[in-house]
PyMOL Python script that loads the backbone (N, CA, C, O; Angstrom):
from pymol import cmd

cmd.read_pdbstr("""\
ATOM      1  N   MET A   1     -10.423   9.228   0.750  1.00  0.00           N
ATOM      2  CA  MET A   1      -9.508  10.371   1.016  1.00  0.00           C
ATOM      3  C   MET A   1      -8.434  10.378   2.417  1.00  0.00           C
ATOM      4  O   MET A   1      -7.220  10.465   2.600  1.00  0.00           O
ATOM      5  N   SER A   2      -9.988  10.193   3.475  1.00  0.00           N
ATOM      6  CA  SER A   2      -9.130  10.575   4.804  1.00  0.00           C
ATOM      7  C   SER A   2      -8.014   9.046   5.564  1.00  0.00           C
ATOM      8  O   SER A   2      -7.207   9.013   6.493  1.00  0.00           O
ATOM      9  N   VAL A   3      -8.526   7.981   4.591  1.00  0.00           N
ATOM     10  CA  VAL A   3      -7.863   7.129   5.132  1.00  0.00           C
ATOM     11  C   VAL A   3      -6.427   7.036   4.662  1.00  0.00           C
ATOM     12  O   VAL A   3      -5.575   6.486   5.359  1.00  0.00           O
ATOM     13  N   GLU A   4      -6.127   7.624   3.362  1.00  0.00           N
ATOM     14  CA  GLU A   4      -4.970   8.092   2.689  1.00  0.00           C
ATOM     15  C   GLU A   4      -4.264   9.051   3.564  1.00  0.00           C
ATOM     16  O   GLU A   4      -3.062   8.932   3.800  1.00  0.00           O
ATOM     17  N   VAL A   5      -5.084  10.116   4.106  1.00  0.00           N
ATOM     18  CA  VAL A   5      -4.215  11.126   4.930  1.00  0.00           C
ATOM     19  C   VAL A   5      -3.426  10.180   6.492  1.00  0.00           C
ATOM     20  O   VAL A   5      -2.271  10.136   6.914  1.00  0.00           O
ATOM     21  N   VAL A   6      -4.528   9.642   6.896  1.00  0.00           N
ATOM     22  CA  VAL A   6      -4.018   9.419   8.267  1.00  0.00           C
ATOM     23  C   VAL A   6      -3.074   8.611   7.372  1.00  0.00           C
ATOM     24  O   VAL A   6      -2.005   9.180   7.153  1.00  0.00           O
ATOM     25  N   ARG A   7      -3.234   7.421   6.812  1.00  0.00           N
ATOM     26  CA  ARG A   7      -1.765   6.255   6.172  1.00  0.00           C
ATOM     27  C   ARG A   7      -0.801   7.229   6.351  1.00  0.00           C
ATOM     28  O   ARG A   7      -0.032   7.136   7.308  1.00  0.00           O
ATOM     29  N   VAL A   8      -0.718   8.284   5.462  1.00  0.00           N
ATOM     30  CA  VAL A   8       0.452   9.083   5.551  1.00  0.00           C
ATOM     31  C   VAL A   8       1.140   9.375   6.487  1.00  0.00           C
ATOM     32  O   VAL A   8       2.354   9.172   6.525  1.00  0.00           O
ATOM     33  N   MET A   9       0.271  10.051   7.654  1.00  0.00           N
ATOM     34  CA  MET A   9       0.700  10.675   9.074  1.00  0.00           C
ATOM     35  C   MET A   9       1.227   9.702   9.617  1.00  0.00           C
ATOM     36  O   MET A   9       2.374   9.785  10.056  1.00  0.00           O
ATOM     37  N   VAL A  10       0.458   8.508   9.706  1.00  0.00           N
ATOM     38  CA  VAL A  10       1.033   7.521  10.790  1.00  0.00           C
ATOM     39  C   VAL A  10       2.249   6.862  10.392  1.00  0.00           C
ATOM     40  O   VAL A  10       2.812   6.258  11.304  1.00  0.00           O
ATOM     41  N   GLY A  11       2.879   6.820   9.087  1.00  0.00           N
ATOM     42  CA  GLY A  11       3.886   6.495   8.541  1.00  0.00           C
ATOM     43  C   GLY A  11       5.222   7.751   8.673  1.00  0.00           C
ATOM     44  O   GLY A  11       6.449   7.813   8.752  1.00  0.00           O
ATOM     45  N   TYR A  12       4.449   8.314   8.646  1.00  0.00           N
ATOM     46  CA  TYR A  12       5.662   9.511   8.737  1.00  0.00           C
ATOM     47  C   TYR A  12       6.016   9.585  10.369  1.00  0.00           C
ATOM     48  O   TYR A  12       7.122   9.964  10.755  1.00  0.00           O
ATOM     49  N   ALA A  13       4.952   9.179  11.282  1.00  0.00           N
ATOM     50  CA  ALA A  13       4.880   9.243  12.676  1.00  0.00           C
ATOM     51  C   ALA A  13       5.921   7.929  12.838  1.00  0.00           C
ATOM     52  O   ALA A  13       6.724   7.921  13.771  1.00  0.00           O
ATOM     53  N   LEU A  14       5.880   7.194  12.200  1.00  0.00           N
ATOM     54  CA  LEU A  14       6.497   5.681  12.549  1.00  0.00           C
ATOM     55  C   LEU A  14       8.176   6.109  11.602  1.00  0.00           C
ATOM     56  O   LEU A  14       9.309   6.401  11.985  1.00  0.00           O
ATOM     57  N   ALA A  15       7.875   6.030  10.983  1.00  0.00           N
ATOM     58  CA  ALA A  15       9.450   7.013  10.195  1.00  0.00           C
ATOM     59  C   ALA A  15      10.364   7.700  11.216  1.00  0.00           C
ATOM     60  O   ALA A  15      11.442   7.286  11.642  1.00  0.00           O
ATOM     61  N   ARG A  16       9.663   8.926  11.547  1.00  0.00           N
ATOM     62  CA  ARG A  16      10.310  10.154  12.969  1.00  0.00           C
ATOM     63  C   ARG A  16      10.843   9.106  13.561  1.00  0.00           C
ATOM     64  O   ARG A  16      12.071   9.148  13.494  1.00  0.00           O
ATOM     65  N   ALA A  17      10.312   7.909  14.276  1.00  0.00           N
ATOM     66  CA  ALA A  17      10.223   7.318  15.641  1.00  0.00           C
ATOM     67  C   ALA A  17      11.339   6.755  15.238  1.00  0.00           C
ATOM     68  O   ALA A  17      12.361   7.272  15.688  1.00  0.00           O
ATOM     69  N   HIS A  18      11.463   5.884  14.554  1.00  0.00           N
ATOM     70  CA  HIS A  18      12.468   5.336  13.728  1.00  0.00           C
ATOM     71  C   HIS A  18      13.847   5.743  13.421  1.00  0.00           C
ATOM     72  O   HIS A  18      14.847   5.044  13.586  1.00  0.00           O
ATOM     73  N   ASN A  19      13.802   6.997  12.936  1.00  0.00           N
ATOM     74  CA  ASN A  19      14.805   7.596  13.118  1.00  0.00           C
ATOM     75  C   ASN A  19      15.238   8.307  14.578  1.00  0.00           C
ATOM     76  O   ASN A  19      16.332   8.655  15.023  1.00  0.00           O
ATOM     77  N   GLN A  20      14.203   8.349  14.986  1.00  0.00           N
ATOM     78  CA  GLN A  20      15.018   9.115  16.499  1.00  0.00           C
ATOM     79  C   GLN A  20      15.895   7.879  17.304  1.00  0.00           C
ATOM     80  O   GLN A  20      16.962   7.912  17.917  1.00  0.00           O
ATOM     81  N   ARG A  21      14.697   6.507  16.934  1.00  0.00           N
ATOM     82  CA  ARG A  21      15.462   5.430  17.996  1.00  0.00           C
ATOM     83  C   ARG A  21      17.304   5.863  17.292  1.00  0.00           C
ATOM     84  O   ARG A  21      18.129   6.288  18.101  1.00  0.00           O
ATOM     85  N   ALA A  22      17.573   5.743  16.294  1.00  0.00           N
ATOM     86  CA  ALA A  22      18.332   5.233  15.222  1.00  0.00           C
ATOM     87  C   ALA A  22      19.629   6.134  16.170  1.00  0.00           C
ATOM     88  O   ALA A  22      20.507   5.675  16.900  1.00  0.00           O
ATOM     89  N   LYS A  23      19.266   7.760  15.751  1.00  0.00           N
ATOM     90  CA  LYS A  23      20.054   9.120  16.544  1.00  0.00           C
ATOM     91  C   LYS A  23      20.467   8.067  18.039  1.00  0.00           C
ATOM     92  O   LYS A  23      21.643   7.773  18.253  1.00  0.00           O
ATOM     93  N   ALA A  24      19.277   7.560  19.022  1.00  0.00           N
ATOM     94  CA  ALA A  24      19.601   7.399  20.340  1.00  0.00           C
ATOM     95  C   ALA A  24      20.498   6.225  20.459  1.00  0.00           C
ATOM     96  O   ALA A  24      21.288   5.990  21.373  1.00  0.00           O
ATOM     97  N   ARG A  25      20.255   5.524  19.397  1.00  0.00           N
ATOM     98  CA  ARG A  25      21.329   4.222  20.005  1.00  0.00           C
ATOM     99  C   ARG A  25      22.980   4.942  19.017  1.00  0.00           C
ATOM    100  O   ARG A  25      24.014   4.406  19.415  1.00  0.00           O
ATOM    101  N   ARG A  26      23.072   5.426  18.505  1.00  0.00           N
ATOM    102  CA  ARG A  26      24.504   6.275  18.557  1.00  0.00           C
ATOM    103  C   ARG A  26      24.689   7.803  19.448  1.00  0.00           C
ATOM    104  O   ARG A  26      25.568   8.628  19.197  1.00  0.00           O
ATOM    105  N   GLY A  27      23.822   7.919  20.342  1.00  0.00           N
ATOM    106  CA  GLY A  27      24.412   8.767  21.576  1.00  0.00           C
ATOM    107  C   GLY A  27      23.866  10.309  20.789  1.00  0.00           C
ATOM    108  O   GLY A  27      24.245  11.318  21.384  1.00  0.00           O
ATOM    109  N   GLU A  28      23.177  10.499  19.754  1.00  0.00           N
ATOM    110  CA  GLU A  28      23.332  11.809  19.398  1.00  0.00           C
ATOM    111  C   GLU A  28      21.751  12.169  19.740  1.00  0.00           C
ATOM    112  O   GLU A  28      21.387  13.093  19.012  1.00  0.00           O
ATOM    113  N   SER A  29      20.804  11.759  20.543  1.00  0.00           N
ATOM    114  CA  SER A  29      19.354  12.320  20.926  1.00  0.00           C
ATOM    115  C   SER A  29      18.803  12.180  22.140  1.00  0.00           C
ATOM    116  O   SER A  29      18.982  10.992  22.408  1.00  0.00           O
ATOM    117  N   GLN A  30      18.399  12.544  22.779  1.00  0.00           N
ATOM    118  CA  GLN A  30      17.537  12.106  24.015  1.00  0.00           C
ATOM    119  C   GLN A  30      16.027  11.570  23.392  1.00  0.00           C
ATOM    120  O   GLN A  30      15.082  12.165  22.874  1.00  0.00           O
ATOM    121  N   LEU A  31      16.244  10.430  23.648  1.00  0.00           N
ATOM    122  CA  LEU A  31      15.351  10.115  22.945  1.00  0.00           C
ATOM    123  C   LEU A  31      14.243   9.572  23.855  1.00  0.00           C
ATOM    124  O   LEU A  31      13.533   8.751  23.275  1.00  0.00           O
ATOM    125  N   GLY A  32      13.925   9.806  25.073  1.00  0.00           N
ATOM    126  CA  GLY A  32      12.526  10.030  26.022  1.00  0.00           C
ATOM    127  C   GLY A  32      11.460  11.161  25.416  1.00  0.00           C
ATOM    128  O   GLY A  32      10.492  11.004  24.671  1.00  0.00           O
ATOM    129  N   ALA A  33      11.946  12.215  25.951  1.00  0.00           N
ATOM    130  CA  ALA A  33      11.411  13.413  25.485  1.00  0.00           C
ATOM    131  C   ALA A  33      11.101  13.875  24.079  1.00  0.00           C
ATOM    132  O   ALA A  33       9.938  14.267  23.987  1.00  0.00           O
ATOM    133  N   SER A  34      11.713  13.937  23.089  1.00  0.00           N
ATOM    134  CA  SER A  34      11.681  13.939  21.627  1.00  0.00           C
ATOM    135  C   SER A  34      10.292  12.737  21.468  1.00  0.00           C
ATOM    136  O   SER A  34       9.208  13.146  21.052  1.00  0.00           O
ATOM    137  N   ALA A  35      10.438  11.633  21.752  1.00  0.00           N
ATOM    138  CA  ALA A  35       9.676  10.597  21.271  1.00  0.00           C
ATOM    139  C   ALA A  35       8.488  10.944  22.036  1.00  0.00           C
ATOM    140  O   ALA A  35       7.468  11.214  21.402  1.00  0.00           O
ATOM    141  N   LEU A  36       8.473  10.975  23.251  1.00  0.00           N
ATOM    142  CA  LEU A  36       6.784  11.701  23.730  1.00  0.00           C
ATOM    143  C   LEU A  36       6.128  13.020  22.878  1.00  0.00           C
ATOM    144  O   LEU A  36       4.999  13.042  22.389  1.00  0.00           O
ATOM    145  N   GLU A  37       6.963  13.928  22.837  1.00  0.00           N
ATOM    146  CA  GLU A  37       6.367  15.012  22.008  1.00  0.00           C
ATOM    147  C   GLU A  37       5.904  14.721  20.851  1.00  0.00           C
ATOM    148  O   GLU A  37       4.790  15.243  20.808  1.00  0.00           O
ATOM    149  N   TRP A  38       6.217  13.928  19.411  1.00  0.00           N
ATOM    150  CA  TRP A  38       6.000  13.330  18.539  1.00  0.00           C
ATOM    151  C   TRP A  38       5.038  12.384  19.026  1.00  0.00           C
ATOM    152  O   TRP A  38       4.052  13.114  18.938  1.00  0.00           O
ATOM    153  N   ALA A  39       4.652  11.450  19.414  1.00  0.00           N
ATOM    154  CA  ALA A  39       4.030  10.885  19.985  1.00  0.00           C
ATOM    155  C   ALA A  39       2.722  11.799  19.957  1.00  0.00           C
ATOM    156  O   ALA A  39       1.901  11.566  19.069  1.00  0.00           O
ATOM    157  N   ILE A  40       2.356  13.309  21.304  1.00  0.00           N
ATOM    158  CA  ILE A  40       1.514  13.505  21.321  1.00  0.00           C
ATOM    159  C   ILE A  40       1.261  14.322  19.344  1.00  0.00           C
ATOM    160  O   ILE A  40       0.598  14.316  18.306  1.00  0.00           O
ATOM    161  N   ILE A  41       1.758  14.563  19.666  1.00  0.00           N
ATOM    162  CA  ILE A  41       2.098  15.433  17.997  1.00  0.00           C
ATOM    163  C   ILE A  41       0.954  14.589  17.031  1.00  0.00           C
ATOM    164  O   ILE A  41      -0.098  14.971  16.519  1.00  0.00           O
ATOM    165  N   SER A  42       1.526  13.505  17.025  1.00  0.00           N
ATOM    166  CA  SER A  42       1.284  12.316  15.905  1.00  0.00           C
ATOM    167  C   SER A  42       0.098  11.762  16.058  1.00  0.00           C
ATOM    168  O   SER A  42      -0.480  10.994  15.289  1.00  0.00           O
ATOM    169  N   ALA A  43      -0.414  12.380  17.580  1.00  0.00           N
ATOM    170  CA  ALA A  43      -1.829  11.467  18.027  1.00  0.00           C
ATOM    171  C   ALA A  43      -2.719  12.333  17.420  1.00  0.00           C
ATOM    172  O   ALA A  43      -3.648  11.946  16.711  1.00  0.00           O
ATOM    173  N   ILE A  44      -2.372  13.967  17.773  1.00  0.00           N
ATOM    174  CA  ILE A  44      -3.350  14.970  17.695  1.00  0.00           C
ATOM    175  C   ILE A  44      -3.417  15.080  15.882  1.00  0.00           C
ATOM    176  O   ILE A  44      -4.452  15.189  15.225  1.00  0.00           O
ATOM    177  N   LEU A  45      -2.467  15.036  15.518  1.00  0.00           N
ATOM    178  CA  LEU A  45      -2.938  15.084  13.561  1.00  0.00           C
ATOM    179  C   LEU A  45      -3.641  13.894  13.254  1.00  0.00           C
ATOM    180  O   LEU A  45      -4.173  13.861  12.144  1.00  0.00           O
ATOM    181  N   VAL A  46      -3.779  12.752  14.113  1.00  0.00           N
ATOM    182  CA  VAL A  46      -4.098  11.781  13.534  1.00  0.00           C
ATOM    183  C   VAL A  46      -5.892  11.384  13.837  1.00  0.00           C
ATOM    184  O   VAL A  46      -6.685  10.728  13.161  1.00  0.00           O
ATOM    185  N   ALA A  47      -6.063  12.170  15.257  1.00  0.00           N
ATOM    186  CA  ALA A  47      -7.464  12.288  15.815  1.00  0.00           C
ATOM    187  C   ALA A  47      -8.182  13.537  14.442  1.00  0.00           C
ATOM    188  O   ALA A  47      -9.294  13.486  13.917  1.00  0.00           O
ATOM    189  N   ALA A  48      -6.896  14.699  14.158  1.00  0.00           N
ATOM    190  CA  ALA A  48      -7.671  15.868  13.802  1.00  0.00           C
ATOM    191  C   ALA A  48      -8.215  15.200  11.852  1.00  0.00           C
ATOM    192  O   ALA A  48      -9.213  15.533  11.213  1.00  0.00           O
ATOM    193  N   ALA A  49      -6.984  14.134  11.399  1.00  0.00           N
ATOM    194  CA  ALA A  49      -7.626  13.694  10.372  1.00  0.00           C
ATOM    195  C   ALA A  49      -8.395  12.914  10.331  1.00  0.00           C
ATOM    196  O   ALA A  49      -8.964  12.778   9.248  1.00  0.00           O
ATOM    197  N   LEU A  50      -8.787  12.037  11.448  1.00  0.00           N
ATOM    198  CA  LEU A  50     -10.138  11.528  11.716  1.00  0.00           C
ATOM    199  C   LEU A  50     -11.704  12.419  11.138  1.00  0.00           C
ATOM    200  O   LEU A  50     -12.479  12.183  10.211  1.00  0.00           O
ATOM    201  N   ALA A  51     -11.666  13.370  12.074  1.00  0.00           N
ATOM    202  CA  ALA A  51     -12.423  14.319  12.353  1.00  0.00           C
ATOM    203  C   ALA A  51     -12.726  14.987  11.127  1.00  0.00           C
ATOM    204  O   ALA A  51     -13.900  15.151  10.792  1.00  0.00           O
ATOM    205  N   ILE A  52     -11.490  15.506  10.221  1.00  0.00           N
ATOM    206  CA  ILE A  52     -12.248  15.935   8.928  1.00  0.00           C
ATOM    207  C   ILE A  52     -12.925  14.792   8.546  1.00  0.00           C
ATOM    208  O   ILE A  52     -14.109  14.768   8.883  1.00  0.00           O
ATOM    209  N   GLY A  53     -12.434  13.679   7.833  1.00  0.00           N
ATOM    210  CA  GLY A  53     -13.067  12.764   7.277  1.00  0.00           C
ATOM    211  C   GLY A  53     -14.329  12.081   7.311  1.00  0.00           C
ATOM    212  O   GLY A  53     -15.001  11.613   6.392  1.00  0.00           O
ATOM    213  N   LEU A  54     -14.605  12.131   9.101  1.00  0.00           N
ATOM    214  CA  LEU A  54     -16.034  11.847   9.583  1.00  0.00           C
ATOM    215  C   LEU A  54     -16.690  12.657   8.879  1.00  0.00           C
ATOM    216  O   LEU A  54     -17.522  12.196   8.097  1.00  0.00           O
ATOM    217  N   VAL A  55     -16.440  14.411   8.994  1.00  0.00           N
ATOM    218  CA  VAL A  55     -17.063  15.514   9.016  1.00  0.00           C
ATOM    219  C   VAL A  55     -17.237  15.720   7.365  1.00  0.00           C
ATOM    220  O   VAL A  55     -18.076  16.547   7.009  1.00  0.00           O
ATOM    221  N   VAL A  56     -16.480  15.003   6.345  1.00  0.00           N
ATOM    222  CA  VAL A  56     -16.257  15.179   5.169  1.00  0.00           C
ATOM    223  C   VAL A  56     -17.834  14.256   4.504  1.00  0.00           C
ATOM    224  O   VAL A  56     -18.879  14.493   3.899  1.00  0.00           O
ATOM    225  N   ARG A  57     -17.132  13.203   5.085  1.00  0.00           N
ATOM    226  CA  ARG A  57     -17.729  11.487   4.948  1.00  0.00           C
ATOM    227  C   ARG A  57     -19.418  11.781   5.011  1.00  0.00           C
ATOM    228  O   ARG A  57     -20.235  11.405   4.170  1.00  0.00           O
ATOM    229  N   SER A  58     -19.745  12.693   6.460  1.00  0.00           N
ATOM    230  CA  SER A  58     -21.132  12.866   6.346  1.00  0.00           C
ATOM    231  C   SER A  58     -22.064  14.039   5.857  1.00  0.00           C
ATOM    232  O   SER A  58     -23.272  14.269   5.796  1.00  0.00           O
ATOM    233  N   VAL A  59     -20.980  14.607   5.568  1.00  0.00           N
ATOM    234  CA  VAL A  59     -21.642  15.792   4.456  1.00  0.00           C
ATOM    235  C   VAL A  59     -21.894  15.188   2.864  1.00  0.00           C
ATOM    236  O   VAL A  59     -22.968  15.431   2.313  1.00  0.00           O
ATOM    237  N   ILE A  60     -20.931  14.459   2.227  1.00  0.00           N
ATOM    238  CA  ILE A  60     -21.088  13.402   1.217  1.00  0.00           C
ATOM    239  C   ILE A  60     -22.237  12.649   1.541  1.00  0.00           C
ATOM    240  O   ILE A  60     -22.747  12.340   0.464  1.00  0.00           O
ATOM    241  N   ASP A  61     -22.935  12.176   2.516  1.00  0.00           N
ATOM    242  CA  ASP A  61     -23.443  10.997   2.423  1.00  0.00           C
ATOM    243  C   ASP A  61     -24.986  11.906   2.216  1.00  0.00           C
ATOM    244  O   ASP A  61     -25.766  11.483   1.363  1.00  0.00           O
ATOM    245  N   LYS A  62     -25.339  13.065   2.976  1.00  0.00           N
ATOM    246  CA  LYS A  62     -26.045  13.718   3.169  1.00  0.00           C
ATOM    247  C   LYS A  62     -26.375  14.184   1.926  1.00  0.00           C
ATOM    248  O   LYS A  62     -27.568  14.001   1.684  1.00  0.00           O
ATOM    249  N   ARG A  63     -25.665  14.805   0.903  1.00  0.00           N
ATOM    250  CA  ARG A  63     -25.657  14.883  -0.795  1.00  0.00           C
ATOM    251  C   ARG A  63     -26.115  13.961  -1.466  1.00  0.00           C
ATOM    252  O   ARG A  63     -26.878  14.089  -2.423  1.00  0.00           O
ATOM    253  N   THR A  64     -25.670  12.905  -1.001  1.00  0.00           N
ATOM    254  CA  THR A  64     -25.893  11.652  -1.577  1.00  0.00           C
ATOM    255  C   THR A  64     -27.421  11.456  -1.157  1.00  0.00           C
ATOM    256  O   THR A  64     -27.788  10.588  -1.948  1.00  0.00           O
ATOM    257  N   GLY A  65     -27.906  11.598  -0.801  1.00  0.00           N
ATOM    258  CA  GLY A  65     -28.953  11.556  -0.368  1.00  0.00           C
ATOM    259  C   GLY A  65     -29.752  12.235  -0.290  1.00  0.00           C
ATOM    260  O   GLY A  65     -30.852  11.827   0.083  1.00  0.00           O
ATOM    261  N   GLU A  66     -29.565  13.417  -0.575  1.00  0.00           N
ATOM    262  CA  GLU A  66     -30.488  14.471  -1.515  1.00  0.00           C
ATOM    263  C   GLU A  66     -30.788  14.544  -2.784  1.00  0.00           C
ATOM    264  O   GLU A  66     -31.692  15.168  -3.341  1.00  0.00           O
ATOM    265  N   ILE A  67     -29.942  13.844  -3.221  1.00  0.00           N
ATOM    266  CA  ILE A  67     -29.667  13.899  -4.846  1.00  0.00           C
ATOM    267  C   ILE A  67     -30.540  12.313  -5.088  1.00  0.00           C
ATOM    268  O   ILE A  67     -31.445  12.188  -5.913  1.00  0.00           O
ATOM    269  N   GLN A  68     -30.051  11.205  -4.198  1.00  0.00           N
ATOM    270  CA  GLN A  68     -31.418  10.560  -4.561  1.00  0.00           C
ATOM    271  C   GLN A  68     -32.886  10.386  -4.448  1.00  0.00           C
ATOM    272  O   GLN A  68     -33.615   9.436  -4.734  1.00  0.00           O
ATOM    273  N   LYS A  69     -33.234  12.126  -3.716  1.00  0.00           N
ATOM    274  CA  LYS A  69     -34.805  11.778  -3.317  1.00  0.00           C
ATOM    275  C   LYS A  69     -35.177  12.412  -4.534  1.00  0.00           C
ATOM    276  O   LYS A  69     -36.192  12.052  -5.131  1.00  0.00           O
ATOM    277  N   GLY A  70     -34.487  13.275  -4.931  1.00  0.00           N
ATOM    278  CA  GLY A  70     -34.733  14.374  -6.393  1.00  0.00           C
ATOM    279  C   GLY A  70     -34.122  15.416  -6.079  1.00  0.00           C
ATOM    280  O   GLY A  70     -34.091  16.371  -6.855  1.00  0.00           O
TER     281      GLY A  70
END
""", "prot")
cmd.dss("prot")
cmd.show_as("cartoon", "prot")
cmd.util.cbc("prot")
cmd.orient("prot")
């Protein structure tokens, strides 16, 4: 599940960046500041998703080991 969440967030960040670039080409946006803000937000969200995924995976691995031991 965590891979899917990361994939969705990365896809959203890329789509948002593409949209910002398109606006900048039309002169409707200040690309520099906005792109940097979105890059930082996206990096934080990806890091959080990875951390949550690792925690969930470790809990599942631990419980699986306990079940196998009986």
